[in-house]
C-alpha positions in Angstrom: -19.6 -9.1 22.5 -18.1 -10.5 25.4 -17.6 -14.3 25.4 -18.4 -14.7 21.9 -17.0 -13.4 18.6 -19.7 -11.4 16.5 -19.8 -11.3 13.1 -16.7 -8.9 11.7 -18.9 -5.6 10.7 -19.2 -4.5 7.0 -21.6 -2.0 5.8 -23.4 -2.0 1.9 -25.8 0.3 0.2 -25.5 2.6 -3.4 -23.0 5.2 -3.8 -23.1 8.3 -1.3 -22.9 11.9 -3.0 -19.7 12.1 -4.6 -20.3 8.9 -5.9 -17.7 6.9 -4.2 -17.7 4.1 -1.0 -14.5 4.5 0.7 -13.0 1.1 2.3 -11.5 1.6 5.6 -9.6 -1.4 7.4 -9.2 -1.8 11.6 -6.5 -3.4 12.8 -6.3 -5.3 15.8 -3.6 -6.9 18.0 -4.4 -8.8 20.7 -5.1 -6.9 24.0 -6.8 -3.6 22.2 -8.4 -0.9 23.3 -12.0 -1.1 23.1 -12.6 2.6 23.3 -10.5 3.0 20.4 -12.0 0.4 18.7 -15.7 1.6 19.5 -14.4 5.4 18.7 -13.6 4.4 15.1 -16.0 2.1 14.4 -19.5 4.3 15.9 -18.8 7.7 14.2 -18.6 5.5 10.6 -21.3 3.6 11.5 -23.5 6.7 12.2 -22.5 8.4 9.1 -23.6 5.7 7.5 -27.1 6.4 9.1 -27.1 9.9 8.8 -26.3 9.8 4.9 -28.9 8.4 2.7 -26.4 6.2 0.9 -23.9 5.0 2.9 -20.3 6.3 2.0 -18.2 3.9 4.5 -17.6 -0.1 4.6 -14.6 -1.5 6.7 -13.1 -4.6 7.9 -11.3 -5.3 11.0 -8.1 -7.2 10.3 -5.6 -8.6 12.4 -2.0 -10.3 11.7 -3.4 -14.1 11.2 -7.1 -13.5 11.0 -9.5 -15.2 13.7 -10.7 -13.4 17.0 -8.8 -10.9 18.1 -9.4 -10.1 22.2 -9.7 -6.5 24.1 -8.5 -5.9 27.5 -11.8 -5.3 28.1 -12.6 -9.1 27.4 -14.7 -8.4 24.5 -13.8 -10.2 21.4 -14.2 -9.4 17.6 -13.7 -12.0 14.5 -11.1 -10.7 11.7 -9.9 -11.1 8.1 -5.8 -11.7 8.0 -4.3 -8.9 6.5 -5.1 -8.3 2.8 -2.3 -9.8 0.0 -3.3 -6.0 -1.7 -4.3 -3.7 0.6 -7.1 -1.7 -1.2 -8.3 0.0 1.8 -8.0 4.4 1.5 -7.9 4.9 4.8 -6.6 2.2 7.8 -6.7 2.6 11.7 -4.0 0.6 13.6 -5.1 0.4 17.5 -3.2 0.5 20.4 -3.0 -2.2 23.4 -2.0 0.0 26.0 1.8 -2.2 25.5 3.8 0.4 23.6 6.7 -2.6 23.3 4.2 -5.4 21.5 6.0 -6.9 19.3 2.6 -7.3 17.0 2.5 -3.5 17.1 5.4 -3.5 14.7 4.0 -3.1 11.3 6.8 -1.3 9.1 6.1 -3.6 6.2 2.8 -3.4 6.7 1.9 0.0 6.9 4.5 0.8 3.6 2.5 -1.7 1.5 -0.7 1.0 2.4 1.2 3.3 1.7 2.6 2.4 -1.3 -1.2 2.0 -2.4 -2.0 5.4 -1.7 -3.8 4.2 1.9 -3.9 7.1 4.7 -2.8 5.4 7.9 -3.8 6.2 11.3 -1.7 5.1 14.3 -3.1 5.6 17.7 -1.4 5.7 21.1 0.5 2.6 21.4 0.8 2.1 17.3 2.2 5.6 17.2 4.6 5.1 20.1 5.9 1.8 18.5 6.1 3.8 15.1 8.1 6.8 15.9 10.7 4.0 17.8 11.1 1.6 15.0 11.4 4.2 12.2 13.7 6.4 14.3 11.6 9.9 13.2 12.2 13.0 15.3 9.8 12.8 17.9 8.4 16.1 17.7 7.1 15.4 14.1 4.6 12.8 15.5 1.6 12.3 18.3 1.5 9.9 21.2 -0.3 9.4 24.3 0.8 11.7 26.7 1.4 8.5 29.0 3.4 6.5 26.3 5.7 9.8 25.7 6.5 10.2 29.5 6.9 6.4 29.5 9.5 6.4 27.0 11.5 9.5 27.9 11.9 8.1 31.2 12.8 4.6 29.7 14.4 5.4 27.0 15.2 8.6 26.7 13.6 8.7 23.1 12.1 12.1 21.8 10.7 14.9 22.6 7.0 14.4 21.6 4.4 17.3 20.9 1.5 17.0 23.0 -1.0 17.7 19.7 -4.3 15.6 19.7 -2.8 14.1 16.2 0.0 14.6 13.8 0.2 13.7 10.2 3.4 13.2 8.4 2.3 12.5 4.1 0.1 9.6 4.9 0.9 8.7 7.8 -1.0 10.5 10.8 0.2 9.8 14.4 -2.5 9.8 17.3 -2.8 10.2 21.0 -5.9 7.6 21.0 -8.3 7.1 23.4 -11.4 9.4 23.6 -9.3 11.5 20.9 -10.1 9.1 18.4 -13.7 10.4 17.7 -12.2 13.5 16.9 -9.7 12.2 14.4 -12.5 10.1 12.8 -15.0 12.7 13.0 -12.5 15.0 11.0 -12.2 12.2 8.5 -15.6 12.2 7.8 -16.0 16.0 7.5 -13.3 15.2 5.0 -14.8 12.6 2.8 -18.4 13.1 2.8 -19.4 17.4 4.5 -19.4 19.3 7.3 -23.0 19.0 8.0 -22.8 15.0 8.0 -20.0 15.2 10.6 -21.8 18.2 13.2 -24.8 15.6 12.8 -22.8 12.6 13.8 -21.0 14.4 16.5 -24.7 15.6 17.7 -26.2 12.4 18.2 -22.1 11.3 19.8 -23.1 13.9 22.1 -19.6 14.9 20.8 -20.1 19.1 22.4 -17.2 20.2 20.0 -14.8 18.5 17.1 -11.5 19.3 18.2 -8.7 19.5 15.3 -5.5 18.1 15.3 -3.3 20.7 16.4 -5.7 20.6 20.0 -3.6 19.9 22.6 -4.2 16.9 24.9 -5.7 17.3 28.5 -3.7 16.7 31.3 -0.3 16.2 29.4 0.7 18.9 31.7 0.6 21.5 29.0 -1.6 24.2 29.0 -4.5 23.6 26.3 -5.2 25.9 23.4 -8.6 27.4 22.5 -9.5 25.9 19.2 -12.2 26.8 16.6 -14.3 29.8 15.8 -16.8 31.0 18.0 -19.0 32.9 15.9 -19.0 29.6 13.3 -20.2 27.9 16.8 -22.5 30.1 17.5 -24.1 29.9 13.8 -24.4 26.4 13.9 -26.3 26.5 17.6 -28.5 28.9 16.3 -29.2 26.9 13.2 -29.5 23.5 15.6 -32.1 25.2 17.5 -34.0 26.7 14.4 -34.8 23.3 12.4 -38.5 23.1 12.1 -38.5 27.5 11.8 -35.6 28.1 9.7 -34.2 31.8 10.1 -32.7 33.6 7.1 -29.2 33.8 7.4 -29.5 37.9 7.8 -30.9 37.3 11.0 -28.5 34.8 12.2 -25.8 37.4 11.5 -27.6 40.1 12.9 -28.3 37.7 16.3 -24.3 37.4 16.0 -23.3 41.0 15.4 -21.3 40.1 12.3 -21.5 40.7 8.6 -23.3 38.3 6.2 -19.3 38.4 3.8 -17.7 37.4 7.1 -20.1 34.5 8.1 -19.9 33.2 4.7 -15.7 33.6 4.8 -15.9 31.6 7.7 -18.2 28.6 6.9 -16.1 28.4 3.2 -12.7 28.9 5.4 -13.3 26.5 8.3 -16.8 23.5 6.4 -15.9 24.4 2.5 -20.0 25.2 2.2 -22.4 28.0 2.5 -24.1 29.1 5.5 -27.6 28.3 3.4 -26.3 24.9 1.8 -25.0 23.7 5.5 -28.3 25.0 7.1 -29.8 22.5 4.5 -28.3 19.8 4.7 -28.3 19.7 8.3 -32.5 19.9 8.2 -32.4 17.1 5.4 -30.2 14.7 8.0 -32.8 15.7 10.5 -35.0 14.0 7.9 -33.0 10.8 8.1 -33.5 10.7 11.4 -37.3 10.8 11.1 -37.6 9.2 8.3 -35.6 5.9 10.2 -36.9 6.4 13.4 -40.1 7.5 13.5 -43.5 6.4 11.7 -44.3 10.6 10.6 -45.5 10.5 7.3 -43.2 12.0 4.6 -45.0 15.3 4.4 -45.0 15.6 8.3 -40.7 15.2 8.6 -40.9 18.0 6.1 -42.7 20.1 7.6 -40.9 19.3 11.0 -37.2 19.8 9.2 -38.7 23.6 7.5 -39.9 22.6 4.7 -43.0 23.8 3.5 -43.0 21.9 0.3 -40.9 20.1 -2.5 -39.2 18.3 0.6 -39.2 15.1 -1.9 -38.1 16.6 -4.9 -35.4 18.4 -2.8 -34.6 15.0 -0.7 -34.2 13.1 -3.8 -32.0 15.6 -5.6 -29.5 16.0 -2.8 -29.6 12.2 -1.9 -30.3 10.5 -5.3 -33.2 8.5 -3.5 -37.0 9.7 -3.0 -37.7 9.8 1.3 -40.5 7.5 0.3 -37.6 4.3 -1.5 -35.4 5.2 1.6 -37.9 4.1 4.3 -38.9 1.6 2.2 -35.8 -0.3 1.6 -34.4 0.2 5.3 -37.6 -1.8 6.2 -37.3 -4.5 3.7 -33.6 -4.7 4.7 -34.7 -4.9 8.7 -37.3 -7.3 8.0 -35.1 -9.3 6.2 -32.4 -9.4 9.1 -35.2 -10.1 11.9 -35.6 -13.3 9.3 -32.0 -14.3 9.3 -32.2 -14.0 13.1 -35.2 -16.3 13.8 -34.3 -18.6 11.3 -30.6 -19.0 13.2 
């Protein structure tokens, strides 16, 4: 990506489970933070890979469109701001300069909000929003370095040190590595908990922190978030993909009741233990379908489906394993031909 402008990334595909594709706008200013850019795009890309019918599309935008450079020397080709912002979600990336005039986007944020979009402001973009809007700092979050800088320089606000703070349609965020947690949370909200966990696993992200988790190194002692029994149950499921355990064996291992585990799954993940377990195995099957030459039957067995795999797969994803594999191979072949022509 360094020294050349890649094409704007835009996904395409069928309608995901739930009958909806979600459009995400990613707003860049000169000097944007490459870590945050990757932390937004990669989880969305992986969610599209994990789910048979991609749920996300995205567009990179900037004030004037064209090529925008990061602090790291990488460049991204962008589209101009849309006259009618029709995105469902928008991420405004930081650029390590909380004083940057280009991050003053009050009217743009207002446009997105008017059209019902959720707006995520990362790091310096959050700092600029807090400063421009005159909001109470304790209601919002920015990176702890920015908070300290703003306090020292202009005596502005006593921020909280959570990873993110939600105020209606605006979410202010710490940015940097915590951006992955924010995007994973979004994936969990708009798709399924199992898809969220699968994407986190691919990223080697061992724990999805919630918004209330405190920023490391902020000078405030972090709190412990999540549920230990639930985490352990998911770990056991991940260890037994090929030979699934009955839920009663999992709860015996945890030393809790089936009802207690069901309640935890419902409260934290909005699903049942069996539903979550089944989707994790189907997500594993997707990975094998796209990245191995194993037969569909072999993949079914490797994911704990001794029979009826294709029927269950189609019932959940709306496409058969054979059709998915064929469509992806055709798409890859077209891409290769396109590259060879260029």
